[in-house]
DRENRO-914483 format. One line per field, with one value per residue (C-alpha): residue number from 1; x, y, z. Coordinates in nm, 3 decimals. Layout:
BEGIN
k	[NUM,...]
xx	[X,...]
yy	[Y,...]
zz	[Z,...]
END
This chain:
BEGIN
k	[1,2,3,4,5,6,7,8,9,10,11,12,13,14,15,16,17,18,19,20,21,22,23,24,25,26,27,28,29,30,31,32,33,34,35,36,37,38,39,40,41,42,43,44,45,46,47,48,49,50,51,52,53,54,55,56,57,58,59,60,61,62,63,64,65,66,67,68,69,70,71,72,73,74,75,76,77,78,79,80,81,82,83,84,85,86,87,88,89,90,91,92,93,94,95,96,97,98,99,100,101,102,103,104,105,106,107,108,109,110,111,112,113,114,115,116,117,118,119,120,121,122,123,124,125,126,127,128,129,130,131,132,133,134,135,136,137,138,139,140,141,142,143,144,145,146,147,148,149,150,151,152,153,154,155,156,157,158,159,160,161,162,163,164,165,166,167,168,169,170,171,172,173,174,175,176,177,178,179,180,181,182,183,184,185,186,187,188,189,190,191,192,193,194,195,196,197,198,199,200,201,202,203,204,205,206,207,208,209,210,211,212,213,214,215,216,217,218,219,220,221,222,223,224,225,226,227,228,229,230,231,232,233,234,235,236,237,238,239,240,241,242,243,244,245,246,247,248,249,250,251,252,253,254,255,256,257,258,259,260,261]
xx	[3.490,3.192,3.120,3.085,2.885,2.666,2.602,2.526,2.295,2.114,2.096,1.959,1.757,1.570,1.538,1.397,1.151,1.098,1.025,0.767,0.546,0.530,0.511,0.243,0.089,0.115,-0.008,-0.341,-0.357,-0.329,-0.556,-0.844,-0.804,-0.829,-1.138,-1.319,-1.252,-1.392,-1.720,-1.738,-1.725,-1.965,-2.170,-2.152,-2.193,-2.504,-2.644,-2.592,-2.711,-3.056,-3.042,-3.025,-3.308,-3.531,-3.448,-3.485,-3.835,-3.957,-3.837,-3.988,-4.317,-4.250,-4.212,-4.556,-4.731,-4.593,-4.711,-5.078,-5.103,-4.995,-5.252,-5.567,-5.501,-5.447,-5.616,-5.864,-5.937,-6.047,-6.226,-6.453,-6.508,-6.586,-6.850,-6.959,-7.025,-7.144,-7.416,-7.548,-7.614,-7.829,-8.198,-8.479,-8.702,-8.416,-8.378,-8.185,-7.916,-7.961,-7.830,-7.543,-7.429,-7.499,-7.341,-7.000,-7.087,-7.062,-6.734,-6.511,-6.695,-6.545,-6.183,-6.187,-6.235,-5.948,-5.682,-5.811,-5.770,-5.389,-5.356,-5.459,-5.168,-4.928,-5.001,-4.840,-4.517,-4.322,-4.554,-4.486,-4.163,-4.238,-4.413,-4.084,-3.786,-3.952,-4.303,-4.239,-4.069,-4.349,-4.589,-4.345,-4.332,-4.664,-4.693,-4.421,-4.596,-4.899,-4.741,-4.745,-4.402,-4.162,-4.143,-4.022,-3.873,-3.817,-3.696,-3.596,-3.323,-3.240,-3.433,-3.439,-3.355,-3.591,-3.430,-3.465,-3.319,-3.632,-3.343,-3.174,-3.496,-3.590,-3.254,-3.238,-3.591,-3.551,-3.233,-3.440,-3.654,-3.381,-3.221,-3.567,-3.610,-3.258,-3.402,-3.727,-3.597,-3.270,-3.216,-3.450,-3.459,-3.785,-3.717,-3.592,-3.475,-3.460,-3.301,-3.297,-3.064,-2.994,-2.645,-2.383,-2.539,-2.485,-2.769,-2.760,-3.008,-2.929,-3.085,-3.026,-3.200,-3.193,-3.145,-2.878,-2.609,-2.351,-1.966,-1.886,-1.490,-1.577,-1.798,-1.674,-1.708,-1.998,-2.128,-2.184,-2.514,-2.685,-2.869,-2.559,-2.382,-2.679,-2.682,-2.332,-2.318,-2.645,-2.506,-2.201,-2.408,-2.564,-2.207,-2.275,-2.122,-2.323,-2.106,-2.249,-2.158,-2.273,-2.175,-2.304,-2.590,-2.576,-2.781,-2.682,-2.627,-2.626,-2.575,-2.562,-2.439,-2.466,-2.424,-2.795,-2.936]
yy	[-14.291,-14.522,-14.235,-13.992,-14.214,-14.321,-13.919,-13.879,-14.130,-14.007,-13.657,-13.777,-14.010,-13.735,-13.489,-13.758,-13.823,-13.418,-13.365,-13.673,-13.524,-13.231,-13.408,-13.599,-13.303,-13.110,-13.404,-13.442,-13.074,-13.057,-13.391,-13.233,-12.883,-13.045,-13.275,-12.954,-12.786,-13.090,-13.112,-12.743,-12.737,-13.044,-12.856,-12.558,-12.771,-12.917,-12.519,-12.464,-12.763,-12.679,-12.358,-12.434,-12.677,-12.412,-12.172,-12.413,-12.491,-12.171,-12.090,-12.414,-12.270,-11.936,-12.106,-12.310,-12.016,-11.804,-12.119,-12.129,-11.766,-11.759,-12.096,-11.965,-11.691,-11.795,-12.123,-12.192,-11.815,-11.880,-12.203,-12.036,-11.715,-11.896,-12.100,-11.798,-11.680,-12.043,-12.012,-11.655,-11.693,-12.011,-11.915,-12.046,-12.115,-12.276,-12.610,-12.758,-12.511,-12.518,-12.876,-12.808,-12.527,-12.691,-13.004,-12.789,-12.603,-12.930,-13.004,-12.705,-12.711,-13.061,-12.928,-12.659,-12.925,-13.106,-12.835,-12.730,-13.088,-13.038,-12.745,-12.863,-13.153,-12.891,-12.675,-12.945,-12.831,-13.081,-13.310,-13.339,-13.373,-13.649,-13.860,-13.932,-13.676,-13.878,-13.793,-13.426,-13.381,-13.514,-13.262,-12.961,-13.043,-13.059,-12.710,-12.626,-12.791,-12.614,-12.305,-12.476,-12.314,-12.625,-12.979,-13.180,-13.522,-13.694,-14.054,-14.224,-14.491,-14.715,-14.875,-14.635,-14.747,-14.813,-14.610,-14.220,-13.896,-13.611,-13.342,-13.460,-13.502,-13.163,-12.969,-13.136,-13.079,-12.677,-12.750,-12.858,-12.548,-12.317,-12.454,-12.485,-12.110,-12.033,-12.210,-12.034,-11.665,-11.686,-11.967,-11.932,-12.314,-12.511,-12.853,-12.951,-13.326,-13.389,-13.761,-13.892,-14.168,-14.405,-14.647,-14.776,-14.521,-14.232,-14.053,-13.832,-13.569,-13.410,-13.150,-13.024,-12.795,-12.665,-12.314,-12.031,-12.139,-11.950,-11.955,-12.071,-11.943,-11.605,-11.512,-11.274,-11.367,-11.094,-11.250,-11.633,-11.551,-11.609,-11.910,-12.094,-11.988,-12.170,-12.498,-12.573,-12.471,-12.668,-12.996,-12.939,-12.896,-13.253,-13.416,-13.419,-13.176,-13.034,-12.969,-12.687,-12.733,-12.493,-12.362,-12.091,-12.224,-12.523,-12.552,-12.623,-12.928,-12.931,-13.266,-13.320,-13.560,-13.687,-14.021,-14.117,-14.180]
zz	[7.590,7.739,7.973,7.656,7.465,7.718,7.826,7.434,7.420,7.729,7.575,7.252,7.393,7.593,7.319,7.132,7.434,7.462,7.067,6.998,7.177,7.052,6.669,6.824,6.947,6.575,6.415,6.615,6.558,6.200,6.151,6.376,6.168,5.877,5.990,6.099,5.803,5.602,5.800,5.751,5.374,5.374,5.538,5.349,5.082,5.124,5.248,4.887,4.744,4.977,4.874,4.498,4.550,4.730,4.401,4.145,4.330,4.302,3.940,3.830,3.977,3.823,3.474,3.566,3.615,3.342,3.087,3.277,3.220,2.832,2.781,2.977,2.722,2.416,2.438,2.715,2.696,2.287,2.331,2.576,2.347,2.055,2.279,2.415,2.048,1.923,2.234,2.199,1.807,1.881,1.698,1.898,1.548,1.387,1.585,1.286,1.333,1.655,1.698,1.500,1.727,2.046,1.971,1.852,2.222,2.392,2.180,2.297,2.649,2.643,2.503,2.769,3.047,2.927,2.895,3.273,3.387,3.208,3.392,3.712,3.660,3.548,3.926,4.104,4.000,4.204,4.186,3.832,3.870,4.141,3.834,3.749,3.491,3.177,3.274,3.378,3.024,2.852,3.014,2.889,2.525,2.486,2.624,2.348,2.004,2.138,1.968,1.640,1.600,1.689,1.621,1.886,1.895,2.214,2.274,2.640,2.591,2.859,3.160,3.441,3.834,4.003,4.291,4.175,4.293,4.306,4.352,4.082,3.844,3.998,3.866,3.541,3.461,3.521,3.315,2.991,3.088,3.087,2.749,2.600,2.712,2.557,2.189,2.204,2.236,2.022,1.854,1.558,1.533,1.443,1.522,1.866,1.931,2.316,2.466,2.732,2.801,3.111,3.101,3.350,3.649,3.451,3.331,2.973,2.891,2.552,2.415,2.021,1.794,1.399,1.501,1.414,1.667,1.770,1.825,2.168,2.149,2.019,2.338,2.577,2.974,2.983,2.616,2.741,2.962,3.215,3.091,2.978,3.315,3.513,3.303,3.391,3.755,3.853,3.661,3.882,4.207,4.141,4.066,3.677,3.365,3.085,2.737,2.501,2.099,1.842,1.565,1.325,1.111,1.257,1.572,1.932,2.105,2.489,2.696,3.034,3.198,3.558,3.815,3.865,4.135]
END
């Protein structure tokens, strides 16, 4: 029996020594495979993020050019046309009237210069966002209010951190532009409220309007619209989330929450 036990023990020990390296090899192989997959997924996420940043930069530039084009036509072009008419109406033999017309032309010219300076800052594109999200939002509000169709209320609560995140700022600014474009195109609103709030390392951007609203639950997949999908997608890319609340005749509220910076 002792010989049988010793024989059995030797067999078992031999099997263990043979099988153990297989388990170790399998564990190392699986671990390395998971590690490689994790590295590949991380690299893919970075590529996706970089591509989204580039796309966002181009969209911000396109939106900027549209704003500039509209302002040149509707505002500065009109100011310069009135300036031209005023100067052309000057009568050389009437000094009293001429003085008033020249003063008016000077005032119109100064207003045109001021508008051109604002457009020059807007042309800086990413540099505008580089001045800070708060400053970029104020510039965007300025152009909306110029239309005279909307009253815009803006509040910034909570001191922003000294360290910023330019990429996140850019995407948040583009999200705001998309939200405002949706309001202009679809909401039939007259009042827009924007709130920027920073607390406990979380940045909250909220936009609500007093427009016609909609029933989000009743929308079919094809009715959600590229605008709302882009908002949710971009919020997710920067590690945040987008909450959309709307009811018919009660307006719409869109809230973006994201870790910051």
